[in-house]
C-alpha positions as CSV (number, residue, x, y, z in Angstrom):
1,M,6.2,77.3,-67.9
2,T,5.0,74.7,-65.5
3,Y,1.7,75.4,-63.7
4,I,0.7,73.3,-60.7
5,D,-2.7,73.7,-59.1
6,A,-2.2,74.8,-55.5
7,V,-5.3,72.8,-54.3
8,A,-4.8,69.1,-54.0
9,V,-7.4,66.8,-55.7
10,N,-9.6,64.8,-53.3
11,I,-10.1,61.8,-55.4
12,S,-7.9,58.8,-56.5
13,G,-8.1,57.3,-59.9
14,L,-6.9,57.4,-63.5
15,V,-6.6,60.7,-65.4
16,T,-8.3,60.0,-68.7
17,Q,-8.6,63.4,-70.3
18,V,-7.0,66.8,-70.0
19,S,-8.6,70.1,-71.1
20,F,-7.3,73.7,-71.4
21,Y,-7.9,76.8,-73.4
22,A,-5.4,77.4,-76.2
23,A,-4.7,80.5,-78.3
24,Q,-5.0,80.4,-82.1
25,T,-1.2,80.7,-82.3
26,C,-0.8,77.4,-80.3
27,N,1.5,75.0,-82.2
28,D,3.2,72.8,-79.6
29,N,4.0,69.1,-79.6
30,R,5.5,69.2,-76.1
31,I,2.5,69.8,-73.8
32,Y,2.6,67.6,-70.7
33,F,0.2,67.0,-67.8
34,G,1.1,65.1,-64.7
35,A,0.6,64.3,-61.0
36,F,2.8,65.8,-58.3
37,T,3.3,65.2,-54.6
38,A,4.1,68.0,-52.2
39,L,7.5,67.7,-50.5
40,G,7.0,70.9,-48.5
41,S,5.4,74.3,-48.8
42,S,7.1,75.1,-52.1
43,Q,8.5,71.9,-53.4
44,F,6.8,69.3,-55.6
45,D,7.9,66.0,-57.1
46,L,6.5,64.8,-60.4
47,I,5.3,61.2,-60.0
48,A,3.3,60.5,-63.2
49,K,3.0,62.1,-66.6
50,T,1.2,61.9,-69.9
51,N,4.2,62.0,-72.2
52,P,4.1,64.7,-74.9
53,L,0.8,65.9,-76.2
54,S,0.4,67.9,-79.4
55,V,-1.9,70.8,-80.3
56,D,-1.9,72.9,-83.5
57,R,-4.4,75.7,-83.8
58,T,-2.5,77.7,-86.4
59,L,-4.9,76.9,-89.3
60,D,-8.0,77.5,-87.1
61,S,-10.1,80.5,-88.4
62,D,-11.4,81.2,-84.9
63,S,-8.9,83.6,-83.3
64,S,-10.4,83.4,-79.8
65,M,-9.2,81.1,-77.0
66,K,-10.6,77.6,-77.7
67,L,-11.2,74.7,-75.3
68,V,-9.0,71.8,-76.2
69,T,-9.8,68.4,-74.7
70,I,-7.3,65.6,-75.3
71,S,-8.3,62.0,-74.5
72,L,-5.3,60.1,-73.0
73,C,-4.5,56.6,-74.2
74,M,-5.3,53.7,-71.9
75,A,-3.9,50.2,-72.3
76,S,-7.4,48.7,-71.7
77,S,-9.1,50.5,-74.5
78,N,-8.6,51.7,-78.1
79,I,-9.6,55.3,-78.1
80,T,-9.4,56.8,-81.5
81,G,-7.3,60.0,-81.6
82,C,-5.9,59.6,-78.1
83,Q,-2.5,61.0,-77.2
84,G,0.1,60.4,-74.5
85,N,-0.7,58.1,-71.6
86,A,-3.4,58.1,-68.9
87,F,-1.8,58.4,-65.5
88,Q,-2.8,57.8,-61.9
89,I,-3.4,60.6,-59.4
90,G,-4.1,60.1,-55.7
91,N,-6.1,61.8,-53.1
92,G,-4.0,64.7,-51.8
93,Q,-1.8,65.0,-54.9
94,Y,-1.7,67.9,-57.3
95,F,-2.0,68.1,-61.1
96,G,0.0,70.4,-63.3
97,S,1.0,71.1,-66.9
98,Y,3.9,72.3,-69.0
99,T,3.9,74.0,-72.4
100,S,6.8,75.7,-74.1
101,Q,5.0,77.4,-77.0
102,C,1.2,77.2,-76.5
103,I,-0.5,80.2,-74.9
104,M,-3.0,78.7,-72.5
105,G,-6.1,80.6,-71.3
106,F,-6.0,82.2,-67.9
107,V,-8.0,84.4,-65.6
108,P,-6.4,87.3,-63.7
109,I,-7.1,87.2,-59.9
110,L,-6.5,89.3,-56.8
111,P,-4.5,87.5,-54.0
112,S,-7.3,88.2,-51.6
113,I,-9.9,86.3,-53.7
114,Y,-8.1,83.0,-54.1
115,P,-4.5,83.2,-52.9
116,S,-1.7,81.0,-54.1
117,T,-3.8,79.4,-56.8
118,Y,-1.0,78.2,-59.0
119,Y,2.6,77.5,-58.6
120,Q,4.9,78.2,-61.5
121,Q,8.4,77.2,-62.6
122,S,10.1,78.1,-65.8
123,S,12.0,74.8,-66.3
124,N,10.3,71.6,-67.5
125,P,10.3,68.8,-64.9
126,F,8.5,66.5,-67.4
127,L,11.6,66.0,-69.6
128,H,13.3,62.6,-69.2
129,S,16.7,64.0,-68.1
130,A,15.3,66.8,-65.9
131,S,15.0,66.8,-62.2
132,T,11.5,66.1,-61.2
133,T,11.8,67.8,-57.8
134,A,11.9,71.6,-57.9
135,T,11.0,74.7,-56.0
136,Y,8.0,76.7,-57.3
137,S,6.8,80.3,-56.6
138,N,3.2,80.9,-55.7
139,N,2.9,84.6,-56.5
140,Y,1.4,84.0,-59.9
141,I,-1.5,86.5,-60.4
142,N,-3.2,84.6,-63.2
143,V,-5.0,81.2,-62.9
144,V,-4.4,78.9,-65.9
145,L,-7.6,77.3,-66.8
146,Q,-6.6,73.6,-66.9
147,Y,-8.8,70.7,-66.1
148,I,-8.5,66.9,-65.7
149,T,-11.1,64.2,-65.9
150,V,-10.5,61.4,-63.4
151,L,-11.9,57.9,-63.6
152,A,-12.2,57.3,-59.9
153,T,-11.3,53.9,-58.3
154,S,-15.0,53.6,-57.4
155,E,-15.8,53.7,-61.1
156,S,-17.4,57.1,-61.0
157,I,-16.2,59.7,-63.4
158,V,-15.0,62.9,-61.8
159,F,-14.3,66.1,-63.6
160,V,-11.9,68.2,-61.6
161,S,-12.2,71.9,-62.5
162,H,-10.2,74.7,-60.9
163,N,-10.9,78.4,-61.5
164,A,-10.2,81.7,-59.9
165,Y,-13.1,81.6,-57.4
166,R,-13.9,78.1,-56.3
167,N,-13.3,74.4,-57.0
168,Y,-15.9,72.1,-58.4
169,L,-16.2,68.4,-58.5
170,F,-18.9,66.9,-60.8
171,F,-19.7,63.3,-60.1
172,S,-21.6,61.0,-62.5
173,D,-22.2,57.2,-62.4
């Protein structure tokens, strides 16, 4: 499934980390994150992506959901253990993810609390041969807990976090 946050980010910069909660059974080497632009009320176009990321929790003795943070590789630095590629996101754009096998952590919500929180689509727009423009439904009643860390163009680090009740932006110099 592809999950796109329904609230646009209000910062421009380089996405340097992605975080999400993964189940113990997670063994997926095709997890993607990316930036999307809205083409209308229910259409999004993928404009940047990480390339495939890999997570394997099958040997983990902790059976609960676990926060996984992946540092993305940047051309200007040598981050040990980084995966994929850092990507640009702009003010007013959306971020989203795709995973085929990994069960990601989520929070159930009522539409009256935080309506249209996530858009979902069953196909994978991140694949090289796939169409990047697709129609999404916004009747998903669970919010996938996915986060990105953005190195803003003003050189501040911004952690964008979306959950079922409100959005947070944490700034640090």
